[in-house]
N, C-alpha and C positions, 0 to 999 in steps of 0.2 A: 572618551566614550561618555555618552549621556546615560541616564538611568533607564532609558526606554529599552525594553527587551526587543532583540532583533533576531530574525531568522535569516541566516546567510545561505543562499542557495547556489551551490557550486555547479555551474552548467558544464564545465569541463568534466567534472566527475560523472555527470549524467551521461554525457557522450561516451565516456569510458565504459560505463556500465552497459550501455547499448551494444558497444563493440564486444564486451564480454559475452553477451547473449549470442552474438554472431559466431564467436569462437566456439562456444559450447554447443550450438545447434546450427552448424554451417549449411545444412541441407533443408532448413525450414524457413518459411516466411515468418515474419515477426509481427504479432499483434500486440502493440504496447498498451498495457492497461493503465489508463489515466483517470479512472473514476475517483469519486470523493475528492474533487478538486486536486487531482494529481497527487493522491495520497497526502494531501495537506500542503503540497509544494506550490500550488497554483497551476490549474489545468491548462490554461491558455499559454502560459509561458513554457510549460513542459512540452506541450504539443509542438510549439515552434522549434524547440531544440531537437525533438525526436523526429525530425522530418525524414530521416532515413529509415524509419520503421515502415513496414508495408501496410499497416492498418492500425487504427486505434480501437480500444474497447472502453466503453463506459457502462455504468449500471443502468441509467435511466434515460428516457427520451429527452428530458429537460437538459441533461448534460450534453447530449448529442446536438441539440438545437443550439446550445451556446457555442459549440465548436463551429457549426455551420455559419452562424451569424457573425462569427469572427473571421470568416473566410477560409476555414479549413476545408480542403477539397478531398482529402484522403478518405479511403474506405473507413466507415465507422460502424462498429458492431455494438448493439445495445443488449447487454447481458440479461436484463429482465424482460426484454421483448416488449410487446404491447399488451394492454389490458382492456382496450375498448376499440370499437370499429373506427371511431374518429382518429385514433392514434395511427391506424394503418395508413390512412391518407397522408399523414405527416411523414411517415417512413417513405412512402412513394415519392412525394413532392421533393423531399430533401435527400433522396438516395441513401437511405439508412438501412442497415441490415439487422433485423430482429433475431433474437434467439427464440426458437419455438421450443418450449419446455413442457407444454401441457396440451391436452386434447382440445380444451376450449379455444385455444389460440388457432388451432387448425380449423375449427368450426367457424370462427370469426372470419378467417381468411377466405374460406369457401363462400361466405355470404357477401364478400366484398369484391367488386370488380374494379381493378386499377387500370388507368390508362398507361401508367408506367410500371411494369412488373418489378418486384423487389427480389433481391437475393436473401436467403434465409439460412440460419444455422439451426439444425435439429439437434437438440441436446438430449442425450441418453443418460438416464440415472443408472450408473454402474455400481453404486454403493454409497455415494454421498448422502442419498435420501433427503435431498433438499429440493432440487428442481430437476426435471427431466422426465422423459417418457420411459416407461418400463422397457427393458431390453427386448422382451418377447413381442412387443408391438412395433419395434423400430421399422421393420420393412413395411408394415401396414401404413404407418405414418408417412414414411418416405414416398410410398405410392400415391397417397392422397395429395401430398404436396407436389409431387411430380406431375400429377394430372391437373393441377390448378393453373389456369392461364395467368393468374396474378403473380405467380412465382417464376422468377427468371433463372435461379440457380439454387441448389441445395448443397450445403456443406454439413458435416457431421462433427459433433463435439461431445466431450464429457468433462467432468471436473474431478480431480483427485482429492480424496478426503484426508489422506495420511502421508502424503509424499514428504512432509517435513520430518518424518521419522524414518530413517533409513533401515531400521530394524523391523518395521511393520511389514506384514505379509499382504496387507490390504491392497497396496498399489498393484502388485502383480495380479491379484485377483480381479481388480478393476480393468486392467489392460486386457486380460483374457476375456472378460465379459463383453467389453467393447468390441473386440475383434470378432467374437462370435455373433454379436448383434448386427454388425455391419457387413458381414461376409456376403459377397456377391453384389454389393452396392458400389457403383462406380461414382465416387464423390471424394472431394478433398476432405481431410480430417484434421482435427486439432485436439490435443489432450493436455500437453505439458504446461503447467504453471511454472513459477520460478523454481520451486523445489524439484519439479519434474525435469526441467531443463538441466539442472546441475547434478541431480542425483539419480535419475532414472532415464538413461538414454533411450530405452525402448518406448518411452512415452513421447518422444519427438517424432511428430508426423509431418504432414504438409505444412502445418502451422504450429507455432508455440505462442504462449500468452504470458510473457513476463510482466510481473507487477512489482512486487516488493524489491526484487534484486535491482531493478532499474534505479531505485532510490538509494542503493548502496547498503542494503540490509540483508543479512543472511536469512534465507528462508527455512533454515533447519533448526530443530530444537537445540537450544544451548549453543547455536552457531554464532560466529562473529564475521563481520564483513571481510576482514583481511584473510580469513580462511578460504574465501571463495574469490579472492582477487577483485573485490568490489571496493568502491570508494564512496564514503558517505556524502550525500548530496546536501542535506540540511544540517547546519550547525546552529544551535540555539544559544545565543549569547546575551549576557547582561553585564552587570558590574556590582561591586560592593558599594552600598550607599551608607553604610555605617560600620565602624569597628568599635566594639564595646568590650570593657574589661570587667570580669566578674570574679567573685570569690568562690572557693570550694563550698559546695552545698547550695549555691544559688540555682534556681530553676529557670528554665528557658521555655518560652512559648506557651501556647494554649494548653490548659490542663496540667501545667507544671509537671509534665511527664518526663522531661529530661533534666538531669541534675549534673552540674559541673563537678567532675571528679577531683578537680584541683583549681587553683587560681589560674585563669586562662582568658584568652581573647576569643570573642565570638563575632563573626562577620555576618552582616545582613545583606542578602542579595535581592535585588529588585526583580523577582520572578516568583510567581506562585500559581496556584491552580486557576486563577483568573486569566493567566496567560497560556495555560495548557500544561503546566508542569504537573505531574501526577500527585494528587493529594495523598495517595496511599504509599508514597515512597517512604521507606523506613529509615531511621537513623543509620548512619554509615553508608548510605547511598553516595557514590562518589560524585564530586563536582570538581572542575578544574578552576583554580584561582592562580592567575599568572602562569598558566600552563602546568601547574602542579596539583596533584590530587589532594583534596581535603574531604572529610566526611560531613554529610548532612547531619544536623542535630535537630531535635524537637520535631514538632508537627509542621507540615507544610501549611502556610497560610494562603489567603486569596492573592496577595500581592507580593509576598516575600517568602524566602526560606532563610534559615540560619545555618551557618557552617562553622566547624571547629578549625580555628586558625593556629593551633599549636605548631603545626608543621610549616606555617607561613607567618612567622613572627613579625616580619616587616611589611605585611600587607596593609594597605591603606585605602581610604575612600577613593573610588574611581577605578580601582584595579579591575581588569577584565575577568569575566567569569564565563566558562563554557558549561552549559547544562547537559548537552549531548552533541555528538557530531564528530568533528575532526579532533582526534586525540582521546575521545571518550565515546565508545560505541553506544548507540541508542539501545541496542540489545541488552546491554548491561544495566542501564537505567530502568528499562522495562521489567527486567527480571527482579530488580529490587522493589519495584512497585507491584509485583504480582500481576503483571499484565503483559501485553505483547507490543512489539515496536509499531505495528500498524496503528494501534490506538493512540500512542503518543504523537506520531506524525500527523494523524488526522485531527488531533484535539487542539492543536495550536490555534489560539483565538485571534479574532480580528483586531485586537489592540496591539498585537505584535507587528512590528515593522519588517517587511520583507525586502531583502536586497539581493538582486540577481547578479552574480559575479561570473564573468566569462573568462 
């Protein structure tokens, strides 16, 4: 192995996780969320493998255009919708589906005449309080869209704010609010995100929107992928580029904040926050050296981290290191860095070499 940091993307695991969605929500169509460059895994490569999904969801028009330019013909939903009249023309020309989450978007659509009408998703704010129309004007918005010749079809959606916490009462409240708001409207609906799919069966409607679970990460607070029969898709790997021997009392790294408790060996791994490893990972964050856990020591640097090799006395330069992924859940590393797996996956930088393994 070279000293270059590599992200190994397990495409077989990705297919397994899609099948896990189908098992959990057998009566729903699947809108696979591949925004933010496929959660850091490579959007175009992920789209190619998830060909059995019924639709894709991205955050922005630019992402949808990238998919279309690559020849992707599947239904594509743009979660942020459009922000200008010129954008609406792009949606029509490229058969894209915007999410309508604000009255100004309905007004823009009323002012625009399209040769090719578009399907839209009307988003209702049931408690997330981020994007969506108020529940009490849902029927009014639906009627305005229904009467617009530029609209071909209308589907309804909302987003769950606390589904990752199975003890929270908010999800049940959101479902009740949604059902009341859409009562009497004949349209397809979609609510469940990954946590909804796995933890809240009543949120499974005509459509489900898996994101994080597709990439082999538990969507639940303090959850692990194996708990949900998911397989990690990304494994971030590197190697030891130095093994140094220090005396008791020697300090390691910036700020001299970590002190050797005894005579010991310290390994230097070619991976740091310049590659996307979390700078705020604390000492004792686990790392795999030769498949065995060893603890992180000292502060994370831009290009390297240091690890305690007392449990790996025979480790040597060139030995493989796993930062997260197969054998070491990204959820655990994220917890040690006081962040979430989403951020780690999306933060892998462009100097990391990606390898797609089928």
